[in-house]
C-alpha positions as CSV (number, residue, x, y, z in Angstrom):
1,M,1.9,-17.4,-69.2
2,E,-1.9,-17.1,-69.4
3,E,-3.6,-16.5,-66.0
4,K,-5.2,-19.7,-64.9
5,R,-4.6,-19.6,-61.1
6,R,-7.4,-19.4,-58.5
7,A,-5.3,-17.1,-56.3
8,R,-3.5,-13.8,-57.0
9,R,0.0,-14.1,-58.4
10,M,2.8,-12.1,-56.8
11,P,6.2,-11.6,-58.3
12,I,9.1,-13.3,-56.6
13,K,12.7,-14.1,-57.4
14,L,13.9,-17.5,-56.2
15,E,16.2,-20.1,-57.6
16,L,15.4,-23.7,-56.8
17,G,17.0,-27.0,-57.8
18,I,15.1,-30.0,-58.8
19,S,17.1,-33.2,-58.1
20,E,14.4,-35.7,-58.9
21,L,10.8,-36.0,-60.1
22,F,8.3,-38.6,-58.9
23,K,4.8,-39.8,-59.4
24,Q,2.5,-41.5,-57.0
25,D,3.0,-44.9,-58.5
26,N,6.7,-45.0,-57.4
27,V,7.8,-43.8,-60.7
28,V,11.0,-41.7,-60.2
29,I,13.1,-39.7,-62.6
30,A,16.4,-39.4,-60.7
31,N,19.4,-37.1,-61.4
32,V,17.3,-34.3,-63.0
33,N,19.6,-31.6,-61.6
34,E,17.6,-28.8,-63.1
35,V,17.9,-25.2,-61.8
36,I,14.7,-23.3,-62.0
37,D,13.9,-19.6,-61.7
38,V,10.7,-19.0,-59.8
39,I,9.0,-15.9,-61.2
40,D,5.7,-15.8,-59.3
41,I,4.0,-17.3,-56.3
42,S,0.4,-17.6,-55.1
43,K,-1.4,-19.5,-52.4
44,S,-2.1,-22.3,-54.9
45,G,1.4,-22.6,-56.5
46,I,4.3,-21.2,-58.4
47,G,5.3,-20.2,-61.9
48,F,8.9,-20.8,-63.0
49,S,11.1,-20.9,-66.0
50,C,13.8,-23.5,-66.9
51,K,15.9,-24.7,-69.8
52,S,14.6,-28.3,-69.9
53,E,11.1,-29.7,-70.5
54,I,9.7,-31.2,-67.3
55,P,6.9,-33.8,-67.8
56,L,3.3,-33.0,-66.7
57,G,1.9,-34.7,-63.7
58,Y,5.2,-35.2,-61.9
59,Y,6.0,-33.9,-58.4
60,F,9.1,-32.5,-56.8
61,D,10.1,-31.3,-53.3
62,A,10.9,-27.7,-52.8
63,K,12.0,-25.3,-50.1
64,I,10.3,-22.0,-50.6
65,Q,12.3,-19.1,-49.1
66,L,10.2,-16.0,-48.5
67,P,11.8,-12.9,-47.1
68,K,10.9,-13.7,-43.4
69,K,9.9,-17.4,-43.5
70,H,10.5,-20.6,-45.4
71,F,8.6,-23.8,-45.8
72,L,9.0,-27.2,-47.3
73,T,6.4,-28.4,-49.8
74,V,5.6,-30.7,-52.7
75,L,4.7,-29.2,-56.1
76,K,2.9,-30.9,-59.0
77,I,3.6,-29.8,-62.6
78,I,0.3,-28.8,-64.1
79,R,1.1,-26.9,-67.2
80,I,4.0,-26.2,-69.5
81,E,4.6,-23.7,-72.3
82,E,7.6,-23.3,-74.6
83,S,9.2,-19.9,-74.5
84,D,12.2,-18.2,-76.2
85,D,14.6,-19.2,-73.4
86,G,13.2,-22.7,-72.7
87,Y,10.0,-23.4,-70.8
88,L,7.5,-21.6,-68.6
89,I,5.9,-24.0,-66.1
90,G,3.1,-23.9,-63.6
91,A,3.2,-26.0,-60.5
92,E,0.6,-26.3,-57.8
93,F,1.2,-26.8,-54.1
94,V,0.2,-30.3,-52.9
95,G,-1.2,-30.4,-49.4
96,L,-0.3,-26.8,-48.4
97,G,-2.0,-26.4,-45.1
98,D,-3.6,-23.3,-43.7
99,I,-0.5,-22.5,-41.6
100,L,1.8,-22.6,-44.6
101,S,-0.6,-20.7,-46.8
102,K,-0.5,-17.9,-44.2
103,N,3.2,-17.5,-45.1
104,V,2.2,-16.6,-48.6
105,D,-0.5,-14.3,-47.3
106,E,2.1,-12.5,-45.2
107,Y,4.4,-12.2,-48.3
108,E,1.5,-10.6,-50.2
109,L,1.0,-8.0,-47.4
110,E,4.7,-7.2,-47.4
111,L,4.5,-6.5,-51.2
112,E,1.4,-4.3,-50.7
113,N,3.1,-2.3,-48.0
114,K,6.2,-1.5,-50.0
């Protein structure tokens, strides 16, 4: 995926489930039941792969589990690319406060110290 993020990407291995997608106008796509493989994280969002195409501009709830901390957040789908195995998707954190972004900073320090 072409580098477009404002913050440094760090590799991570997470598996998340998306049960529903929503938009701000009360538009909901229920029963999505898609498993995604998160491949990188930054202070501004995540990159992940999945088998199904997920529409741009939709949001989903996620629990991000870092080695020493976890946090709940909302992610917005901002880009999608077709790949050999399905799709590579970029999603940005929505309303990630300073305290939560510190969790990502701490993860970055852990990676640098390994």
